[in-house]
N, C-alpha and C positions, 0 to 999 in steps of 0.2 A: 504494499500500499504505500502510496505517497506521502511524504511527509514535509511540514512546512513549518518555518520558524518566522514570528514577526518580531523584529527588533524595534521597540519605541524608546524615545526619550534619552538617546545617547549623544554623546558629542563624540562623532566618528572622525577620527584622523585617517582618512583611506590609504594614503600612499600614492592614489591614483592623481597624477598631474592634472588630469582633465577634469577631476572634482575633488580638491583636497578635505574638503569638509561635508559632512552630512548629519544627519539627526535621526536617520531611521533606515531600515533596510529590511527585505524579505528574501528568505533563503528557501529554496524549494529541491529535495532531495539532493542535499548537500552543496548546493551552489548559490552565490548571490543572484537574484533574478533581479532585484530593485535596489537601488542604492539611493537615496536622497531624502525627502522629506516624510511626514507621516502620512500625508494624504494619497503619495504615491505607493508607499509602501502598504498601506491597508487596502487599496485598491487592488493590489496584486493579491494580497491574502484572500480577499472576498471572491476573486476570480477564481482563484486555487481551490479554494473551499468548495465553492460550487460544482467544481470538477471531481470533488471527493477526495482533495488532499486533506489530512487531518493537519489541524494548526496548533502551535505552541506558541506562547507569548513569553517575550523575554522584556522585562521593565527595566533599563538601564539606569533610571533614577538620576538621569543628569552625568552620569559616571563617563569616563573617559574610555573611547573602545579603539582599538588598534588592529592592524592586520597582527596575527600570529608571528610570534618570533621564531629564528630560524637559526639553529647551531649548524654551523658549517663543517664542525670537525669533534665528532666524539667517536667513542669505542665502546659501544654498548656491551658487547659480551666481556671485553675487558673489565668493564666496571662492574658486570656480574661476578666474574671471579675475584676482583679485589673485596668484593664485599663478602666473600666467603672464607678470605684469607687474613694473615694476621696484618693489621695496619699499624704502622709505625707513624708517629708524627715527625714531620721531617723537620720542625722546628724545636724538638725535644732534644736535651742534652744525651748524650751517648750512653751514660749510665742508666737514664729511663729507659731507653731502649733495650738495653741489655736485661733488664729487668722483665720487661715485657717479653722479650723472646724465650728467656729461662722458664716463665710462666706458661707460655704457650707449649716450650718442649714438655713439661711436666705433667701437661693435661693429653698428651696425646698417646696413644698405644705404641708399644715398642715397634721399630721398623717403619711406622709412618712417616711420611714426608713433612716435615714442616714448611710452609708456603706462606709468602707474604712480601711484606717491604714497605718502602716508603721513605728509607733514609735518604737524605740530601748528600749526593756523591762528594761534593765538594768541602763539606763539613767533615766527612768521615776519614779522609786520607791522612794519616796512612794506616789508622788504627784497624780498619776492617779487612782483615785477613783471614784465611782459614783456621789458623789456630785461635784466633780470639773468637771466632764462631763455636769451634769444637769445644771450648772451654764451656759453653754456654749449653750446648745440644749433645756434647757427647759424640756416640757413634751415629747419631741419627743424621740423614740425608737432609739437609736445609738448602732452602733457595729463596733468598730475600732480593727483590728487584730495588733498584733504587727509585725513587721518586719520580723520574722521568722515563722509566721503563726501558733506558738504553743501557743498562749495565746491571750486574746483580753481584751478589756476595753470596757464596756457597761453601757449604763445609767439605771436610774431606771426603766424608762417606758420599756426599753428592758428587763430588768428582769422580769417585771411584764408580758408582753406578752409570755415569757417562762415558768412561773408560779413558778419561783425560788425564794423560802422564806428561812428564817433561818431553816426551817426543812427540807429543800430539802438536802439529802445527796450527799456527794462527789461520783461521779459516779467511775467506777473501772477505775484506770489509769488517773484520773484527780482530779484536785480540784477547788472549787467555793472558791475565797478568801472572806475573812471574816473580820469584824471589832472586836474591843476589847468587844464588846456587842454579838458577835455572828451572826450578821446582815451581808449579803450579802453584799461586799463592791465595785462591779463593775469590778473584776478582775478574770479572768477565766484562768486556766492553762491546757493545754493538752486536754483530753478526755471532760474537762467540757466544752470546746470551742462550742461543738456541742450541747449543751442544747440551746443555743440561737441563733446559726447559722441556725438549722434546722427549726426555726419558721419564718425566714425571707423570703418574697416573691422571688420567682426565677427571675433572670434575664431574659430578652427577649432572645429567643432561635437566631433569626437570627442577633441579635447584638453580640451574644456570638461567633456566628460562624464567622462573620465579624472580630471580635477580635481575633480569633483564627487564622484566615487566615492571618492579619496583621503579629501577633507575629511570624508566622513560615516563613513570607515573609523577615522578619527581621534580621530572623535566616540565611535565604540562603544569604542574604547581606554580612556576616561575614565569609561565605565559609562553613556553615553547611548544609549537604546534609541529614542527618539523625539523629532524636533525639529518645531517650528513653522517652516517655510520661507517666507519672504516674497519671492514670485518673481514673475516674468514668465509671458507665456503661453508664452514660448520655455522657460523655465525647467521649465515643467509638462512639456513634452516631453522635455526631456533626462532628468528624473527618471523619467518613464514607460518611457523606453527602457531606463534603467538597471534599471529593476524587471522588465520583460520580458525582459533578458537574465540575469537572476539577479545582477545587481552592485550592487543598493541594499541597503546592509547595515543600516540601521536604518528605523524608520517614520517617513513624513514626511506631515503635513498641511499642505497648501497654501492660503496666503492670498495673493491677485493684488494686487500693488500698482497703485495708479492715480496719474494725476497724472505729471507732468515728472518727477520722480524715481523714478518707475516706468516709465518709458520712452515715455509716452503724451504726445499733443500736447495743448495747452490747447484747451478746448471738446470734447475727445472723450467721447462716453458712457462713463460708469464702467463699464459693465457690459462693454463691449467689451476690457477688459483682462484677461478670463477666455475660455477656449474655451466653445463652446457646452453649455448645461447638458446635452442630450443626449449630447454626446461624452464630458464628465466623467463622466456617469453609466455610461457603456458602459465606460471607462476606468479607473475607480477601485475600489478595494479595499481589504482592511484593511491593508495595507502603504503605498499612497499614494491619498490622498484630499484633496478640495479642503473648504475650511470657512469663508473669509472673504474678504472685500474690504479693502485696507487705502489709507489716504489720509494726508496729510502735513499737519497744521495749522502748524507753525513750523520753524525750523532746530534748531540745537544750541546748548550752551554755548559749547563751544569757539569756534565762529564768530561768537558774540555775536548771533545769530540767533534764539535762543530767546525767544517771545513773553511778555513780563512785565507784570504789571498797573502796576509802577512801576519806574522808570529802576533799572538796576544802579548799585551801590556804587562801582564803578570808572569810571564815565562813558561806559560802552559803549552806553549807551542801552537802549531798550525792546525791541529787536529787531522782529520783525513776523510778522503772519500770512501763510501761504504757500496758504490756502485760506480763501475767505469764506463766509458762513453759507449761502447758496443752494447753493454748491458743496458744502459738506458735506451738506446736504438731499439733495442729487440723489445723493450717494455711499450716505447710509443707505438711501433709497429702492431702489437697486440692490441693495445687499445683502438687503435683507428682501425684495425680490423674488425673489431667488435662495434664500431660506430660510438665509442665512448669518450669521455674524456680522460685525460692523464693527470694525476695529482702527484707532484713529487715533493717530498719531504725535504727542505733545504732551508737550514737555520743559518750557517755561515755565510758571508759573502762570496766564498769561492763556489760554493755548492749552490747559490742562487744563481751565480753566473753560468754554471754549467746547465743549469735546468733552463735557462734563457736561451743559451746557443743552442740546445737542443730544439727547444719549440721554435725558434728562428728559420729551423731547416724544414718546418712543416709547410707545406702550400698555404697559402693566407686562407684559402676557403676551409682548409681542415681546422685552422685555429677558430674561424668565427663560428664555425658549426659545432664544434666538440668541446670549446670552452676549457682550454688547458689551464693547469692552475698550480701554483706553488703554494704548500702548505708552510705556514710559520713565515717565513722571510724576515726572520728576526733581524739580520744584518744586511742591508743592501749597500754596494757600492755606490758612490755618488752617480758615476756615468752609467750606472744599471737602472736607475730609478725612473727614466723616462721609456724604456724598454717595455715595462709592463704593458703602458698604454699603446704603444708602437704596435706590439705584437698580440694585442687583446688578451694577455695572460692574466687569469685572476690572482690576485693577490688573496688568498685565505689565511687570515691573521688571528690571533688570539689576543686580544689587549689586555687579558689578567695577567698574563704573562711577563709583561712589562712592570706591572706593580710588583710583583714578587721578586724579579729578578733582576730589578734595576740597580743594587749595589754589585751584585756580581758582574753584571753588564758593564758597569762604568769601571771596574777593577779589570774587566778582560780586554774589553775593546777601547776605553779610554775615549778619544776625541771621535772615533769610527761611532761609537754609539751615539752622542750628540748629532753627528751629520746624518748617519743612515739606519740608526738602530729603531726598531718598530715604529717604522716611518709611514704609518697610517695616513696621515695629512700631506706629506710629500707625493706619497702614490698616488692618492686621491687627485692632488692637484696636477698631476702628470698624466692622467686619463685612465689609470688603472681602475678596472673593477675591482670592488672591493667585497668581501664576504667576512663576517666576524663568526668566530666559532669559540669552543671552551677548552679543547682538547681532554675533555673528560675520559678518564678518571684522573689525569694528571693535576687539572683543576676542576671544581664542581661545575657540572653541567646546569649553569644559571645566567642566561643571556644578559638579565640586569647587571652581572658584575661587570661583563665586557663593555656595556654601555657607559657605566661609570667609569671605567679605567679610560676608555677613549676620550670621554668628555673633560676629565681631570689631565688628560696627557699622559698617564700612567704614572704620575707624580701629585699624590695628595698634598705632600708638605709644600711645594712649590705653590699649589694652588691656594691653600690656607694662609700662604704670604701673601697673596693677591697676584702672583705672576700667572702668566698664561704658556703653561710649556709649548715648545714648538710643535709637539705631536698631535695635540688637542684638538679634537674635532667639535661642531657644534652638535648638540641632540639629535637634530634634523638628519644630519650626515651621518652619525653612528646608526642611529635607527634605520636609514636606509640601507645600511650595509649590514644590519641584523635582521632584515626582511627581505627587501627585493634584491639585494646583493646575494643572499643565500639562494634564493631562487633562481637567480639568473645563473650562479654558478652550477646548479644542477639542472638547466635547461628546461625550466618550468615556469618562467617568470610570465607566461601566457596565461597561468591558471593559478599561481599562487604568488604570495606576497603583497596583494593589495586587496584592499574591500573594494571591488567593481564587479558589475554585472559580468556573469559568465565565471567568476572566478571560484576555486571551491572555499567554503565559507569556513576557513580556519582563522580565528579572532581572539581577542582578548578583552575582558572587560575589569578595568583597572580601579580600585578602590583608592589607590594614590594616582593622582596624575602625573606622569613621568617629566611633564614640561611645567609643572606647579611646584612639585616638592625641591627644595634645596639640593642642589648637587652631592652636597655631601651624604644624602639619604637615599640617592638614587638607587644604589645596590640593594637597599633594602624596602624599594617601593613595593606595596603590597598587592597582588592580582587578587582580584575577586572569584573570577571564572574564566575558564579557557575552552574553546569550542574548536574541535576538528571536524571538518567536513559538516559542521551543522549539529554537531553531538557534543553534549557537554563532556569534556575530559576532566575537569577539575572544578570545584567548587569550594572556596575557603572555608565556608560555614559547614560544610560535609565533608571536606577532604576530596579524595579521588574518585571519580566514579566507575 
């Protein structure tokens, strides 16, 4: 039976340049039919009712209504796994983390793996080695990811289970930490993480599915209606099952991760990271669909593995590439053969340049059609800023990273951080398509945090002093990156990201108007209700629906 929703008495900020403001809307079968004033919306509702449509009314009571927010970079299944594992606080001192590790060890049966993480790599060097972990977990296999998921601290038993010895070579794009005698020291970087990760028993599928549902429901409570999930083929299956069971609370576009960090083995065909095109076509719909392949070109700021054009100011080196040019080319060919975008993780300026160089070799028609993107782009060389706009490469960025990483970025990147670090404003001015995300579970899946970080320029202290950091965006600019920008990056801007006739009815009713609260409170602006395809996914007074 056809269903309709009549939205009355709202202050709609539509995101539609042809009609930026409205007071009412009518939704039929999940799409906006009319956006305008009360008379037009009520006329449409009456006509639909006469045809047998069941009408529900929503009185916005003068509250602000906006398009649903898009998180353009999350890891749904990784977030579900993290919720089942030991969580260490990145800001906690080492002795507190040691106590939590010891307590988790004591609670486990003999022989079971201890899995978790969250330690900030830069703060733990050189104390985190296998001897230190063995003192806490004895002969138990233990695997603790760093906070950025690009490194791990493992016990002697874990190394033995993975068959890692002094003669084990570093894998391409990764490093096995070694002590002065050449023995593995329990520290793994980048693609070497997979050597141990791949021998850990898999988590229970139903518990993971429940964790994924909980993660996405929490995202809906923050106003998120659509995420870009960077997942494995198993992640697609879990999300499909949630969708089929009516338990997928928000829209998900899936980018399949390739390489060791995505769960593949060295030399695997990048196309094998995803199910077959025929199966995906049969299983996809408006709520869940594939759109990209993802590759990793370097590491992270925190692990000092971000690939830089010049050595870091603090002596931590230039990092390194985790994928060479032939590997990037193979990945690009696989994405284009599927008719998909290619998303390249690139944090250091050398990695960003390598990504841009690769995309420059694509035919212009393919770039325009497939929307290639660079994930993170945390440091961009000045001469490369304009290339994003010129090539039409999407800058998929996570402003909340800037706030947390600011001291380390200043220490490692110095003047480069000031000129090309977290350069949302400069990239936007250069014509780059901008899409905002969170990188959850690295950061919370909360688009309000990205909005606040962008408006504050990633520097709340400077803002409090009355300064306007060079990175700062206006709220309108940040909101566009968190709505239309994410829709554009997933190639669904014709039906997602605005409140407009024909668009899917993904929208947020705010208790606190983001344009009226002090910017210091923007990250905590209260969401009252969230709707996905015209169906309520969250209501603040009643919780998730």
